N, C-alpha and C positions, 0 to 999 in steps of 0.2 A: 504493500500500500504506500510505502514511502516513495518520495521522489528519488531521482538519481543521486549518487554521492556527489559531494561538493567537488571532488577532484575532477569530475567530468567537465566542469565549467572552465578549467584551466587555472593555473596558479595566479595569473593576474587578476582575474575576476574574483577569485576566492579572497585574495589579499584586499581588494577594494571593499568587498562585503564585510570583511572583518575590521575595517578601519573605523575609528570613532566609537568603539565600544564603551558604553556607559556603565552597564552592570550585567552580571551574569548569574543565572541560576543553574539548576541541575538539568533543566530541559531546554530552556531558551536563554538568549541574551538580547539585550537591547542596544541598538547603535543609533548614531545620529542619522538624520535624513541626508541623502546625497543627491546631486543633480540627476544621476542615472536612475534614481528611484521614481522619477516622474513617469517613466514607462510603465512601472507597476501601478502607480496611481491611476493612470489612464485605463488600464485593464480593470482595476477594482471598481472604478467609478461606473463602469458599464455592466457590472455583474448584478443580475437581479437578486440573487441570494443575499449578497452583502447589503444591498439596498434595503431589502425587506427586514433583515435581522437587525441592522444597525441604523439605517437611515442617517448616515453620517453627514453632518453639515460641512465637515472638512472636505470630503470627497465631492459633495455637491458644489462647493465653491470652486474647486478645481475644474469641474466639468462645465458648470453653467456660467459662473462669473468670470473666470479666467479663460474659458474656452480652451482648456488644456495648454495654455501658454507657458513657456519656460519661466516667465517672470514670477510664477507662483512660488518657485523655490526661494527666490530672494525675499518675497513677501513673508514666507515662513521664517526665514532667518531674522528678520527685523521685527517680527511680531512678539512683543514682550508679554502678551497675554496667553501664550500657549507654548507648550513643549511637545514636540512631535518626535517620537522614536520608532524605529523600525524593529519589528520582532523577527528574530532569526532563530531557527532551531539549531541546537548544538551539533547534531549529527544527522547525516543522511539526507539533507534537503538542499536542492540546488537553487533555491530562490527564497525570498522572504515569505513568511507565513502570515504577516499582518502588521498592524500598527497599534501602538499604545500612545495615548495622548492625554495630557493635562491641558485644559483650556478654560477660558474665562477666569484666569488666575487673578486673584485679588491678594496681593502680597501684604498690604496693610492690614486687611481683615483676616488674612491667613487661611483662605479657602480657595478651592478650585473644583472643577468638574473633571470626571474621568471618562475616557472612552477607550475601550479595548476591542479591536475587531480582528478576528481570524478570517483571512481572505481566501485561504485554501481549505476546502471542505475536508480534505484528508487530514488536516491538522486538528480537527475538532475531536473532543473527547479523549485527548491525550494529556490534558493538564497544562497545555501551552498557554491558554488564555488565563487560567488561574495564576500561573507563575508570572506572566507578563504584568498582570494587574498588581501583584505584590511588588515586583521590581520597581515599577514606576511610582507606586505609592511610597516606597522607601525613598526614592529620589525626591518626591515632593516634600517629605518630612525633613530629610537630611540637607538637601541643597536649597530648597525654596523656603523652608521653615514653615510649611503649612501645618495647621492644627486641625483641619477638617477637609475631607474629600467627599464629593457627592457624585452620584451616577443615576441615570435614568434608563429604563429598558421598556420595550413594548411588553404588554401583558402576555403575549404569546411566546415571548423569547425566554423560555424556562432555562435554557442553557446558560445564558448570560446572568440571569437572576441567581441561579445556583452557584455560578462562579463567584459572584459578589458575596454571597452568603459564606462560601468556603473561605473567603479572605477576611471574614469578620465584619462585613458590612451589615447593617441592620436596615430592614425596610421601614421607612419612616412615613410613608403615605402613598396616596394614589392621586395622580392628576387625571381627572375624568375626561376621557375622549380628547386628550391633548395631542395624540399622535395620529398621523394620517398615512395609511398604506392600503394597497389593494382596493382602492375606491371607497374606503370607509374609515371612520375614526375609531381609535383604540385608546384604552386607558394606558397611562404610563406609570410604572412603578418607580418610586423614588427611594434610593438607598443612600446611606451616609455612614461614614466612619470617622472617628476622632483619633488624634495623634496617639494617645495612650493605648488605644485599641490596636493601632498599627504596630506600636512597639511591642505589645503582647504577642502579636502574630510573628513578629520578626524573631523573637526568642526561640521560636520553633523551627526556624529556617536557617539554611546555610547559603547565603548569597554574598556577593562581593560588590561593594559600592563605597568609595570609588575603587577601580581596579588599580593594581600596582604593576610596575614594569612597563614594557612597550605598549600594552593595550591601554594603559592608563594615560597615555598621551593624547587622549581624545579631545577634539575641539568641543566647544560648547554646543549642546544640542539645539536643533532648529525648534 
């Protein structure tokens, strides 16, 4: 079921995809967005499954507002209200498996919103999304100093809801008929987690942030 090994992509491409690593878990690692990733964004923004499960405003902006223009990359770099990281599997995958994003970041108030999307359906139910959510949450606490992270999911997206619960998020409410997909309106489930709850989760995990050595020379994430 896995994609072809990384080696099949060539040493140059593998080295590029391993540049800018921010944090690493046992299953996945997160790296900074690179210009070459716009090709992946173009594919993901056209994927009906990703649109239905996530409804990402980030991919929507790239597709509709920027018309898939390369200037989107520079806009991400200069946007101080979001952190966009690419999710890569540690072994056996020749392309990224998704995105992890903190957005609507309010540094003064100490909160932000979380979005994790797995764009390869073969990566689902492997724990990749759970771990990616943990890694970027740790980044939000350690680097950005966040005290609270929020997330919203469609009522039918039980996979994402369960991933949030496994990471210690608590469902805090329901936004009635706040989401639109498939020609109808859906409820949106609202989840939240506080810094001390994130710290409690971290004690159970073995992750590295920031990385030391050559991989630690990453540039700041987009």
